[in-house]
C-alpha positions as CSV (number, residue, x, y, z in Angstrom):
1,M,-31.3,-0.7,20.5
2,D,-29.2,-3.1,18.9
3,S,-28.2,-4.3,15.2
4,K,-31.6,-5.1,14.4
5,S,-32.3,-1.4,13.8
6,L,-29.1,-0.8,11.5
7,N,-29.3,-1.4,7.9
8,S,-30.1,-4.9,6.8
9,R,-27.9,-3.8,3.2
10,V,-24.8,-4.0,6.0
11,T,-25.4,-6.1,8.6
12,A,-26.1,-8.9,6.0
13,Q,-22.9,-8.9,4.4
14,R,-20.1,-11.4,5.8
15,F,-16.5,-10.6,6.7
16,S,-14.0,-12.0,4.8
17,V,-13.1,-15.9,5.5
18,I,-9.1,-14.7,4.8
19,R,-9.6,-12.5,8.1
20,D,-10.8,-15.9,10.1
21,M,-7.7,-17.3,8.4
22,V,-5.2,-14.8,9.3
23,A,-6.7,-14.3,13.0
24,R,-6.2,-18.0,13.5
25,A,-2.7,-17.9,12.3
26,K,-1.7,-15.6,15.0
27,A,-1.3,-19.2,17.3
28,Y,1.5,-20.3,15.8
29,D,5.1,-18.9,14.8
30,D,6.3,-20.3,12.1
31,V,3.4,-19.9,9.9
32,I,3.8,-19.6,6.1
33,S,1.0,-17.6,4.6
34,L,-0.5,-17.9,1.2
35,S,-3.5,-16.6,2.2
36,I,-3.7,-12.6,1.0
37,G,-3.5,-11.1,-2.0
38,E,-1.0,-8.5,-1.3
39,P,2.9,-8.0,-3.1
40,D,5.1,-8.9,-0.6
41,F,7.4,-6.1,-2.3
42,D,7.5,-2.8,-1.3
43,T,7.0,0.1,-3.3
44,P,10.1,1.3,-5.2
45,A,12.0,3.9,-3.4
46,F,12.2,6.3,-6.3
47,V,8.0,6.1,-6.0
48,C,8.2,6.9,-2.7
49,E,10.8,9.5,-2.8
50,A,9.1,11.5,-5.6
51,A,5.8,11.5,-4.3
52,M,7.5,13.0,-1.0
53,R,9.3,15.8,-2.9
54,D,5.5,16.7,-4.4
55,A,4.3,16.3,-0.7
56,M,6.7,18.7,0.4
57,K,5.9,21.0,-2.3
58,G,2.1,21.3,-1.2
59,A,0.5,18.2,-2.6
60,T,-1.3,17.4,0.7
61,H,-4.6,19.5,-0.4
62,Y,-7.9,18.2,-1.9
63,A,-7.6,16.8,-5.3
64,P,-10.3,17.7,-8.1
65,S,-13.1,15.0,-7.4
66,H,-12.4,13.3,-10.7
67,G,-8.6,13.1,-10.1
68,D,-5.1,14.5,-10.4
69,E,-4.8,16.3,-13.8
70,D,-1.2,14.6,-14.2
71,L,-2.7,11.2,-13.5
72,R,-5.4,11.6,-15.7
73,A,-3.3,12.4,-18.7
74,A,-1.0,9.8,-18.2
75,L,-3.8,6.9,-17.7
76,L,-5.6,8.5,-20.6
77,Q,-2.7,8.3,-23.0
78,E,-1.9,4.9,-21.7
79,I,-5.5,3.4,-21.7
80,R,-5.9,4.5,-25.4
81,R,-2.8,3.0,-26.8
82,K,-3.8,-0.3,-24.7
83,T,-7.2,-0.3,-26.3
84,G,-7.7,1.9,-28.9
85,I,-10.4,3.4,-28.0
86,P,-10.5,7.0,-27.9
87,Y,-10.9,8.0,-24.8
88,A,-11.4,11.7,-23.4
89,D,-11.4,13.8,-19.8
90,E,-15.1,12.5,-19.8
91,N,-14.2,9.2,-19.5
92,L,-12.2,8.3,-16.5
93,L,-12.1,8.6,-12.7
94,I,-9.7,8.2,-10.5
95,T,-10.8,6.0,-7.1
96,T,-9.6,5.2,-4.2
97,G,-8.4,1.8,-5.0
98,A,-10.2,-0.8,-7.2
99,M,-12.8,-1.8,-4.3
100,H,-14.0,2.2,-3.9
101,G,-13.9,1.9,-7.7
102,L,-16.0,-1.3,-7.8
103,L,-18.4,-0.1,-5.2
104,A,-19.1,3.4,-6.8
105,V,-19.6,1.3,-10.2
106,M,-22.9,-0.7,-8.3
107,L,-24.3,2.1,-6.7
108,T,-24.7,3.9,-9.8
109,I,-25.6,1.6,-11.9
110,L,-27.7,-0.5,-9.7
111,S,-31.2,-0.2,-8.0
112,A,-32.9,-2.3,-5.4
113,G,-33.8,-6.3,-6.6
114,D,-31.1,-5.8,-9.3
115,E,-28.7,-8.7,-10.2
116,V,-25.5,-8.7,-11.5
117,I,-24.2,-12.0,-13.5
118,C,-20.7,-13.1,-12.9
119,P,-18.5,-16.0,-13.6
120,A,-17.5,-18.0,-10.8
121,P,-14.9,-18.5,-9.3
122,C,-14.8,-15.0,-8.6
123,F,-13.5,-12.2,-6.0
124,S,-15.5,-13.2,-3.2
125,D,-15.9,-9.5,-2.1
126,Y,-18.1,-9.0,-5.3
127,Q,-20.9,-10.1,-3.2
128,G,-20.8,-7.5,-0.9
129,H,-20.2,-4.6,-3.4
130,C,-23.5,-5.9,-4.8
131,G,-25.3,-6.3,-1.7
132,L,-24.6,-2.9,-0.4
133,A,-25.9,-1.1,-3.2
134,G,-29.1,-3.4,-3.0
135,A,-28.7,-5.8,-5.6
136,T,-27.4,-9.5,-5.8
137,L,-24.6,-11.3,-7.3
138,V,-25.5,-14.2,-9.5
139,M,-22.3,-16.5,-9.7
140,V,-22.2,-18.6,-12.7
141,P,-21.2,-21.8,-12.0
142,T,-18.3,-23.3,-14.4
143,K,-16.4,-26.7,-14.6
144,F,-12.9,-27.0,-13.5
145,S,-12.6,-29.4,-16.3
146,E,-13.3,-26.9,-18.6
147,G,-10.6,-24.5,-17.2
148,F,-13.4,-22.4,-15.2
149,I,-14.1,-20.9,-18.7
150,P,-18.1,-19.8,-18.9
151,S,-20.0,-20.8,-22.1
152,R,-22.9,-18.6,-23.5
153,E,-25.2,-21.5,-22.0
154,D,-23.7,-21.1,-18.5
155,L,-25.0,-17.0,-18.8
156,Q,-28.2,-17.6,-20.3
157,A,-29.0,-20.0,-17.4
158,C,-28.3,-17.3,-14.8
159,L,-29.8,-14.5,-16.9
160,T,-33.5,-13.4,-15.3
161,P,-35.4,-10.2,-16.1
162,R,-33.8,-8.3,-13.1
163,T,-30.3,-8.9,-14.7
164,K,-28.7,-5.5,-14.7
165,A,-24.5,-6.2,-15.7
166,L,-22.4,-8.8,-16.6
167,L,-19.1,-8.7,-14.0
168,I,-15.9,-10.2,-15.5
169,N,-12.3,-10.3,-14.1
170,S,-9.8,-11.4,-16.5
171,P,-6.9,-12.3,-15.4
172,C,-9.1,-13.8,-12.3
173,N,-8.6,-14.0,-8.9
174,P,-8.7,-16.5,-7.4
175,S,-8.2,-19.0,-10.2
176,G,-5.5,-17.2,-12.4
177,I,-7.1,-18.0,-15.5
178,V,-7.2,-15.3,-18.5
179,L,-10.5,-15.5,-20.5
180,P,-9.7,-16.2,-24.0
181,P,-10.5,-13.7,-27.0
182,E,-13.4,-15.9,-28.6
183,T,-15.0,-16.3,-24.8
184,L,-15.0,-12.2,-25.0
185,D,-16.0,-12.0,-28.1
186,M,-19.1,-14.2,-26.9
187,M,-19.3,-12.1,-23.7
188,A,-20.2,-9.1,-25.8
189,E,-22.4,-10.3,-28.0
190,F,-24.3,-11.8,-24.9
191,A,-24.3,-8.2,-23.4
192,I,-25.5,-6.2,-26.4
193,E,-28.3,-8.8,-26.9
194,H,-29.5,-8.5,-23.3
195,D,-28.8,-4.9,-23.1
196,L,-26.5,-5.3,-20.1
197,I,-23.9,-3.1,-18.3
198,V,-20.3,-4.7,-18.2
199,I,-17.9,-4.2,-15.1
200,S,-14.9,-5.2,-16.4
201,D,-12.2,-5.7,-13.2
202,E,-8.9,-5.6,-15.0
203,V,-6.9,-5.2,-11.6
204,Y,-4.3,-8.4,-13.0
205,D,-4.0,-7.0,-16.2
206,R,-0.2,-6.3,-16.0
207,I,0.6,-9.3,-14.5
208,V,0.5,-11.9,-17.1
209,F,2.7,-14.7,-18.0
210,S,2.7,-14.6,-22.1
211,A,0.4,-12.9,-24.5
212,P,-0.9,-9.3,-23.3
213,I,-4.3,-9.6,-22.0
214,E,-7.5,-8.1,-24.1
215,S,-10.4,-5.8,-22.8
216,I,-13.8,-6.7,-23.7
217,A,-14.6,-2.9,-23.8
218,T,-12.5,-3.2,-27.5
219,R,-15.2,-5.6,-29.1
220,P,-17.5,-4.0,-31.2
221,G,-20.7,-1.9,-29.5
222,M,-18.8,-2.3,-26.2
223,S,-17.0,0.9,-25.2
224,D,-20.5,2.4,-24.5
225,R,-21.6,0.2,-22.1
226,T,-18.6,-1.3,-20.4
227,V,-16.8,0.6,-17.2
228,I,-13.4,-0.8,-16.5
229,L,-11.9,-1.0,-13.0
230,N,-8.2,-0.8,-12.4
231,S,-5.7,-0.1,-9.5
232,F,-2.4,0.6,-8.9
233,S,-2.0,-1.8,-5.9
234,K,-1.1,-5.2,-7.4
235,A,1.1,-4.4,-10.2
236,Y,3.1,-1.5,-8.6
237,A,3.1,-2.7,-5.1
238,M,1.1,0.0,-4.1
239,T,-1.5,-1.3,-2.2
240,G,-1.3,1.0,0.9
241,W,-1.7,4.4,-1.2
242,R,-4.9,3.7,-2.7
243,V,-5.2,4.4,-5.9
244,G,-7.3,3.2,-8.4
245,F,-9.0,4.5,-12.0
246,A,-12.4,4.1,-13.7
247,A,-12.9,4.0,-17.5
248,G,-16.0,4.0,-19.1
249,P,-19.0,6.0,-21.0
250,A,-19.5,9.1,-20.3
251,W,-23.5,8.6,-19.4
252,I,-22.0,6.4,-16.2
253,M,-18.8,8.7,-15.4
254,R,-20.8,12.0,-14.8
255,E,-23.1,9.8,-12.3
256,M,-20.6,8.1,-10.9
257,I,-18.8,11.3,-10.1
258,K,-21.3,12.2,-7.6
259,V,-20.6,9.0,-5.4
260,L,-17.0,9.8,-5.2
261,S,-17.8,13.6,-4.2
262,Y,-19.9,12.1,-1.5
263,S,-18.0,9.4,-0.3
264,I,-14.7,10.4,0.0
265,A,-14.5,13.8,-1.8
266,S,-11.5,13.2,-3.4
267,T,-8.5,10.4,-3.7
268,N,-5.3,11.4,-1.7
269,S,-3.2,13.7,-3.5
270,P,0.3,12.0,-2.3
271,G,-1.1,8.8,-3.3
272,Q,-2.0,9.9,-6.8
273,R,1.4,11.5,-7.0
274,A,2.7,8.6,-6.1
275,A,0.9,6.8,-9.1
276,F,2.1,9.0,-11.6
277,H,5.4,8.6,-10.8
278,A,5.2,4.8,-10.6
279,M,3.7,4.6,-14.3
280,T,5.8,7.4,-15.7
281,G,9.1,6.6,-14.4
282,P,11.4,3.4,-14.9
283,Q,9.5,0.2,-15.1
284,D,12.6,-2.3,-14.4
285,E,11.4,-3.1,-10.7
286,F,7.5,-3.8,-11.8
287,L,8.7,-6.1,-14.2
288,A,10.9,-7.6,-12.4
289,F,7.8,-8.1,-9.9
290,V,6.0,-9.9,-12.6
291,D,9.0,-12.5,-13.3
292,A,8.9,-13.3,-9.8
293,Y,5.5,-13.8,-9.8
294,R,5.9,-16.2,-12.7
295,R,8.3,-17.9,-11.1
296,R,6.6,-18.6,-8.0
297,T,3.7,-19.6,-9.4
298,A,5.2,-21.9,-11.9
299,L,7.0,-23.5,-8.9
300,A,4.2,-24.2,-7.1
301,Y,2.2,-25.4,-10.0
302,R,4.8,-28.1,-10.5
303,R,4.9,-29.3,-6.9
304,L,0.7,-29.4,-7.2
305,I,0.1,-31.6,-9.9
306,A,3.1,-34.1,-8.6
307,M,0.8,-34.3,-5.4
308,P,-1.8,-37.4,-5.0
309,G,-5.2,-36.4,-5.3
310,V,-4.4,-32.8,-6.6
311,R,-5.3,-30.9,-9.9
312,C,-4.6,-27.7,-11.0
313,I,-4.9,-25.0,-13.8
314,K,-1.9,-23.6,-14.6
315,P,-1.9,-19.8,-14.0
316,A,-1.9,-17.3,-17.0
317,G,-1.5,-14.3,-14.6
318,T,-2.0,-12.9,-11.6
319,F,-0.1,-14.4,-8.4
320,Y,-3.0,-17.0,-7.6
321,L,-3.5,-20.5,-8.2
322,F,-7.0,-22.3,-7.2
323,P,-6.2,-26.4,-6.9
324,H,-8.8,-29.1,-6.1
325,I,-7.7,-31.4,-3.7
326,E,-9.8,-34.5,-3.3
327,A,-9.1,-34.2,0.5
328,A,-10.9,-30.9,0.5
329,E,-14.0,-31.8,-1.3
330,N,-15.9,-32.6,1.9
331,D,-15.5,-29.2,3.2
332,S,-12.8,-26.7,2.2
333,F,-13.1,-24.8,5.2
334,A,-12.3,-27.5,7.6
335,F,-9.5,-28.7,5.3
336,A,-7.8,-25.3,5.4
337,V,-7.9,-25.0,9.6
338,D,-6.8,-28.8,9.8
339,L,-3.9,-27.9,7.4
340,L,-3.0,-24.4,9.6
341,D,-3.2,-26.3,12.6
342,K,-1.2,-29.6,11.3
343,E,1.5,-27.9,9.2
344,H,1.2,-24.0,9.7
345,I,0.1,-23.1,6.5
346,V,-2.5,-20.2,5.6
347,V,-4.7,-21.2,2.4
348,V,-8.0,-19.5,1.7
349,P,-11.0,-22.4,1.2
350,G,-12.4,-22.1,-2.0
351,F,-16.2,-21.7,-0.8
352,P,-16.9,-18.0,-0.6
353,F,-15.3,-18.3,-4.7
354,G,-18.4,-19.3,-6.1
355,P,-21.3,-22.2,-6.2
356,E,-20.5,-25.6,-4.7
357,Q,-20.6,-27.1,-7.9
358,T,-18.1,-24.8,-9.3
359,V,-15.6,-24.7,-6.0
360,R,-16.0,-28.0,-4.1
361,G,-12.7,-29.0,-3.3
362,C,-10.8,-26.3,-4.2
363,I,-8.3,-23.8,-2.0
364,R,-6.7,-20.5,-3.3
365,L,-2.8,-19.9,-2.8
366,A,-1.4,-16.7,-3.0
367,C,2.4,-16.7,-4.2
368,T,3.2,-13.5,-2.3
369,V,6.0,-14.9,-0.4
370,S,9.3,-16.1,-1.6
371,E,10.6,-19.2,-3.7
372,E,12.2,-20.5,-0.8
373,K,8.8,-20.1,1.6
374,I,6.6,-21.4,-1.5
375,A,9.0,-24.5,-1.6
376,E,9.0,-25.3,1.9
377,A,4.7,-24.6,2.1
378,M,4.6,-27.3,-0.9
379,D,6.8,-29.8,1.4
380,R,4.6,-29.0,4.3
381,L,1.4,-29.6,2.0
382,E,2.8,-32.8,0.6
383,H,3.3,-34.0,3.9
384,Y,0.0,-33.3,5.3
385,L,-1.4,-35.1,2.0
386,T,0.6,-37.9,2.5
387,R,-0.3,-38.6,5.9
388,R,-3.9,-38.3,5.5
389,S,-4.1,-40.9,2.6
């Protein structure tokens, strides 16, 4: 037997190009990696200590499939405060990170042959989540010149009789944009008109640099068709704890819990206790993380727009930038590999994040290193571009 006998939904999926770049970088000693979207900060000590105390008191057993009761209560209070939506117990599930939440939602709402439309550029792993559910992700082309903001016409052009859901991510990985209120209004009206379920990936909603973001679930008629996904990984520097959550209508949540029950039984108990203490404890360190990301992205943005042949949209949130570089237009992967070989900087080529007309010439930078390293990385990039010109 060989891989041809395996499930084609699995074998058809590609490994992330980020893995490729990280593996290549191991050949060099002085690499500055702007590739992985993981905070460089450790989980604050008070969170780890509180979780350990709870573990020593017995929080090491199975949690309920829907999640730890203390964490659920704290989350429901917070989500109600932020959205004004009267979510109840039946509307919330704790997941093993937002990645697991995404897959669980896809497996719950999608059938073979369904399509999900998603404005590009978008998180590259969405394709895998859809594919494992037997569905297809249709990336909606947008324009750099229009700030990667989709229009109603853009969405309409990608709609087919097979379209089941609309997937949005704001603040956005990889571009750092935040969808403006009027765009959310348009998307909500579009979803209602075409009877679409909406998946709103709000993982970066705490990493914003100006006004707080709004959720599409708050629009009239949307709370009963929108699943909000979020995580403790990014804003709380808790990537390894693997805790996220999904908030949505009961008619979806009561089916989605079956996926959680049969896949992981429950999210790990110490991780859920850590998440509870993170969100209910002092917030100073977490706010300092956001300030650091603001400074880092601002530094990278200032340096990038001063380089010849480089354009960049100023990020409104996240820790990413998605600049367009003329020298990368022919092949962003070849550009990223050559940049690594010549200057020992790891970046992510733009091609996995959207269709060619949207991401051509773009690369993703993650500002998850110190300002000193970002400054050095920008020096190396500028040197590389100068030599190529």
